[in-house]
C-alpha positions as a printed Julia matrix, in Angstrom:
364×3 Matrix{Float64}:
  86.27  108.41  100.41
  86.66  109.01   96.58
  83.49  108.57   94.95
  82.2   108.84   91.43
  78.53  109.18   90.51
  77.97  108.1    87.05
  74.86  108.33   84.78
  75.16  106.12   81.76
  73.27  105.62   78.49
  74.14  102.55   76.46
  77.78  102.56   77.72
  79.82   99.35   77.27
  79.31   96.91   80.24
  82.14   97.15   82.62
  84.02   93.97   83.37
  82.83   92.13   86.42
  85.96   92.42   88.32
  86.26   96.16   88.11
  84.79   98.67   90.61
  82.27  100.95   89.01
  84.19  103.9    90.31
  87.35  102.76   88.48
  85.5   101.92   85.27
  84.11  105.48   85.33
  87.62  106.97   85.43
  88.59  104.75   82.52
  85.7   105.95   80.54
  86.68  109.58   81.41
  90.35  109.02   80.63
  89.31  107.51   77.26
  87.47  110.66   76.36
  84.03  109.45   76.13
  81.83  111.4    73.78
  78.56  110.39   75.19
  76.9   113.56   76.37
  74.82  111.85   78.99
  77.87  110.92   81.02
  78.22  113.04   84.01
  80.58  112.32   86.81
  81.48  113.87   90.09
  84.7   113.05   91.99
  84.83  113.76   95.67
  88.57  113.91   96.66
  89.54  112.79  100.17
  92.89  112.26  101.88
  92.61  108.41  101.69
  93.14  107.16   98.22
  96.1   104.66   98.39
  97.84  103.77   95.15
  99.94  100.48   95.08
 102.27  100.34   91.95
 102.78   96.82   90.68
 104.63   95.13   87.86
 105.5    91.85   86.27
 107.04   89.49   88.86
 105.82   91.46   91.83
 105.96   90.1    95.26
 102.39   88.96   95.99
 102.77   89.61   99.96
 104.0    93.2    99.2
 100.7    93.99   97.62
  98.27   91.75   99.7
  99.89   92.76  103.1
  99.17   96.57  102.85
  95.82   96.12  101.11
  94.62   93.91  104.04
  95.78   96.48  106.56
  93.83   99.16  104.81
  90.98   96.97  104.3
  90.86   96.02  107.96
  90.97   99.6   109.06
  87.93  100.29  106.95
  86.02   98.02  109.25
  86.6   100.29  112.15
  86.11  103.62  110.25
  82.88  105.44  109.12
  82.41  105.18  105.33
  83.38  108.61  104.53
  86.91  108.04  106.1
  87.55  104.65  104.37
  90.77  104.02  102.45
  90.31  103.44   98.92
  93.03  101.2    97.42
  93.93  100.91   93.59
  96.59   99.0    91.75
  98.51  100.89   89.19
 100.83   99.5    86.46
 102.06  100.2    83.07
  98.81   98.93   81.59
  95.64   97.43   82.83
  96.51   94.02   81.4
  96.81   91.15   84.14
 100.15   91.09   85.98
 101.72   87.76   87.12
 103.32   87.86   90.56
 106.43   85.89   91.31
 104.2    83.24   92.96
 102.24   82.81   89.94
  99.22   84.71   91.34
  97.6    86.93   88.76
  96.65   90.64   89.65
  94.48   92.93   87.59
  95.53   96.71   87.76
  92.87   99.06   88.29
  94.57  101.97   86.39
  97.45  102.36   84.11
  99.97  105.02   84.56
  98.52  107.1    81.79
  94.99  106.84   83.43
  96.33  107.76   86.85
  97.49  111.2    86.1
  96.31  112.63   89.51
  97.44  113.01   92.99
  96.93  110.29   95.51
  96.96  110.38   99.37
  99.53  107.55   99.6
 101.67  105.89   96.85
 103.64  102.71   97.51
 105.83  100.76   95.06
 105.8    96.98   95.65
 108.87   94.89   95.34
 109.76   91.64   93.58
 112.56   89.18   93.69
 114.15   90.28   90.4
 113.57   94.04   90.69
 117.08   95.0    92.03
 118.59   93.5    88.95
 116.1    94.62   86.48
 116.45   97.41   83.92
 114.59  100.69   85.02
 111.05  100.89   83.97
 110.95  104.42   82.56
 107.29  104.7    82.41
 106.97  103.89   86.03
 109.89  106.33   86.9
 108.31  109.14   84.84
 104.97  108.61   86.7
 106.55  108.47   90.15
 108.57  111.69   89.49
 105.47  113.43   88.06
 102.63  112.17   90.27
 104.05  109.91   93.04
 106.0   112.63   94.69
 102.74  114.81   94.96
 101.19  112.42   97.42
 100.96  113.22  101.13
 103.34  110.28  101.62
 105.14  108.03   99.03
 107.58  105.2    99.16
 108.0   101.46   98.8
 107.62   97.98  100.34
 110.51   95.67  100.31
 112.88   96.27   97.45
 110.41   98.47   95.65
 112.91  101.06   96.76
 114.99  100.27   93.73
 112.21  101.6    91.62
 112.32  104.81   93.67
 116.06  105.03   93.18
 115.66  104.69   89.34
 113.2   107.57   89.64
 115.83  109.71   91.41
 113.86  109.69   94.64
 116.35  108.46   97.03
 118.96  110.92   96.82
 119.79  112.4   100.23
 117.06  110.36  101.85
 117.11  107.82  104.73
 115.67  104.51  103.37
 115.44  100.71  104.12
 114.8    97.55  102.19
 115.06   93.97  102.48
 118.12   92.95  104.34
 119.08   90.49  101.53
 119.62   93.56   99.03
 120.27   96.34  101.27
 123.89   96.71  100.49
 123.16   96.42   96.92
 120.89   99.25   97.05
 123.48  101.3    98.93
 125.98  100.57   96.23
 123.62  101.22   93.19
 122.3   104.54   94.9
 125.12  105.93   96.86
 123.52  109.26   97.58
 120.85  107.39   99.64
 121.46  106.78  103.3
 120.44  103.01  103.55
 119.54  101.83  107.09
 120.25   98.11  106.79
 118.41   96.99  110.09
 115.16   99.04  109.99
 111.79   97.47  109.67
 110.52  100.61  108.07
 111.87  104.11  107.83
 110.37  107.65  107.41
 112.11  110.6   105.94
 109.73  113.52  105.65
 106.96  112.26  103.29
 109.11  109.39  102.14
 108.36  105.92  103.58
 110.04  102.72  103.1
 109.93   99.24  104.49
 112.09   96.17  105.02
 111.27   92.98  103.33
 107.92   91.41  102.26
 105.81   91.17  105.52
 107.43   94.39  106.83
 104.98   96.24  104.39
 102.25   95.37  106.99
 104.36   96.89  109.71
 104.6   100.06  107.64
 100.9   100.07  106.69
  99.96   99.61  110.45
 102.22  102.67  111.25
 100.66  104.72  108.32
  97.01  103.78  109.86
  98.4   104.61  113.23
  99.46  108.2   111.87
  96.0   108.77  110.32
  93.74  107.35  113.08
  95.56  106.64  116.2
  97.52  103.84  117.75
  94.34  102.19  119.21
  92.91  101.57  115.76
  96.24  100.43  114.49
  96.53   97.83  117.29
  92.91   96.57  116.57
  94.03   96.02  113.05
  97.01   94.2   114.08
  94.9    91.87  116.4
  92.36   91.22  113.66
  95.22   90.25  111.25
  96.94   88.25  113.97
 100.35   90.17  113.76
 102.32   92.2   116.18
 101.36   96.01  116.12
 105.05   96.81  116.57
 107.88   94.29  116.24
 110.81   94.23  118.71
 114.2    94.73  117.11
 115.3    95.21  113.48
 115.29   92.93  110.54
 118.72   91.59  111.44
 116.98   89.13  113.73
 115.55   87.47  110.54
 118.71   87.26  108.58
 121.89   85.16  109.0
 124.84   87.34  110.08
 127.36   85.11  108.34
 127.88   84.37  104.66
 129.12   81.02  103.06
 132.49   79.92  104.69
 135.77   80.64  102.96
 137.8    77.69  101.1
 139.15   75.82  104.12
 142.68   75.72  102.77
 143.14   79.31  102.9
 144.15   81.19  106.12
 140.88   82.69  106.5
 139.06   79.28  105.89
 141.21   77.71  108.54
 140.22   80.25  110.98
 136.43   80.09  110.18
 136.38   76.22  110.32
 138.21   76.36  113.62
 135.93   79.05  115.25
 132.76   77.15  114.12
 133.96   74.07  115.73
 135.42   75.78  118.95
 132.97   78.54  119.49
 133.0    78.1   123.36
 136.69   79.03  123.48
 138.28   82.3   124.15
 139.23   83.48  120.62
 141.56   86.34  120.69
 143.12   88.02  117.63
 146.54   86.37  118.46
 144.9    82.95  118.74
 143.23   83.37  115.4
 146.55   84.44  113.79
 148.16   81.46  115.22
 145.54   79.19  113.72
 145.87   80.82  110.32
 149.79   80.93  110.42
 150.09   84.54  109.94
 150.68   87.54  112.16
 147.92   89.45  114.19
 148.28   92.44  111.93
 148.04   90.18  108.8
 144.87   88.29  109.94
 143.25   91.65  110.82
 143.99   92.98  107.29
 142.83   89.7   105.62
 139.38   89.87  107.52
 138.85   93.39  106.42
 140.0    92.9   102.94
 138.16   89.71  102.15
 135.26   89.71  104.54
 134.73   93.5   105.32
 134.79   92.89  108.95
 137.1    92.69  111.9
 138.27   89.35  113.63
 136.29   90.46  116.83
 133.12   91.19  114.83
 133.47   87.87  112.92
 133.82   85.73  116.06
 130.89   87.59  117.67
 128.79   87.18  114.68
 129.37   83.34  114.91
 128.7    83.4   118.7
 125.29   85.07  118.03
 124.32   82.79  115.13
 125.12   79.67  117.31
 123.07   81.14  120.23
 120.2    82.01  117.8
 120.16   78.3   116.65
 120.01   77.01  120.33
 117.36   79.61  121.28
 115.16   78.46  118.29
 115.77   74.77  118.74
 116.41   73.9   122.46
 114.96   74.84  125.65
 118.2    75.29  127.32
 118.71   77.99  130.05
 120.13   81.2   128.75
 123.22   80.91  131.1
 123.95   77.4   129.45
 123.62   78.93  126.09
 125.73   81.81  126.92
 128.51   79.35  128.05
 128.3    77.15  125.24
 128.54   80.09  122.62
 131.77   81.57  124.45
 130.0    84.48  126.0
 131.42   85.67  129.38
 128.03   85.88  130.99
 124.22   86.06  130.17
 124.55   89.76  130.59
 127.23   89.98  127.86
 125.08   87.84  125.59
 121.96   90.18  126.26
 124.17   93.18  125.53
 125.5    91.68  122.23
 121.91   90.67  121.17
 120.73   94.17  121.84
 123.39   95.91  120.11
 123.55   93.65  116.91
 119.96   92.63  116.66
 117.99   95.16  118.7
 116.22   92.49  120.86
 116.97   90.49  124.01
 117.88   86.55  123.77
 114.68   85.89  125.75
 112.46   88.04  123.34
 114.12   86.35  120.5
 113.28   82.87  121.86
 109.66   83.92  122.38
 109.58   85.08  118.61
 111.34   82.28  116.94
 111.36   79.11  119.01
 110.19   76.22  117.11
 107.51   74.16  119.12
 108.62   70.77  120.14
């Protein structure tokens, strides 16, 4: 654990909310001229820096912090994680939910290596102008960490710093395609809960930061300790399936007066039917070749994938809200059999229908 022994004489009293070790670092960074100040920094591998910013998602910060704090309860003191919050300044930062957070160090004061550096996300981060001070710190110091990365859409900050080029990454499903467009040199995995590419680690949305942090604890201290932390926090140690299971597969329907709109409306109302490309073309009043082209041009999908997506979404709704047997749900949603429904769920969501029901069914 990083520790600082400080001897003070008539130094200003530290704020009550600030750990003594952090206040000592500030005094040193400020260039204190008091000759009686002596300090000793014992570096370890376990200093974790979470980068925060105005409008940060509170859970992106609290989730990882609680995982590392929980791990400390199972570890000897000299192996504890020491977590600090970094920001552009030490002024309080307001999260997107209204919660105030107080950074321990500014980027200027944090000019050193950390064991782990994670950038937290925020609802408006994907559309925000790059924070040059943050980008510079990440390029200069963040990349020196044993591992560095992001929680949720904090990946956009990494992209602005030029740290995603040629790397495999993930982010919240809602903005994963936006990340791929904005940083085309990155390989964005849209369905991963978290991804690791060398020393770079990134997680999917919000609570996936907990999954990532549990994985990091497991790397450091073994899966048994990671599982103990998960049990204490009442979360699963490793989720089944990808983040697609949490996102709707379909966007808003097209205007019903258009050929595609007619097809969408019909499919949603007749999902149990056999819906071939020829049948969809007939409904739209165009040729099979034309309907296939329209789907690709306007919805960026094929007719087959579109119909399959509606079948899955309908099945998901029934699995969540009813106790119907799987074979009944498969029939109602147009699958040829339970086995076909299971295969499609596994391929597109990375999870079986039964496991999906266990995870998401609403109690009666």
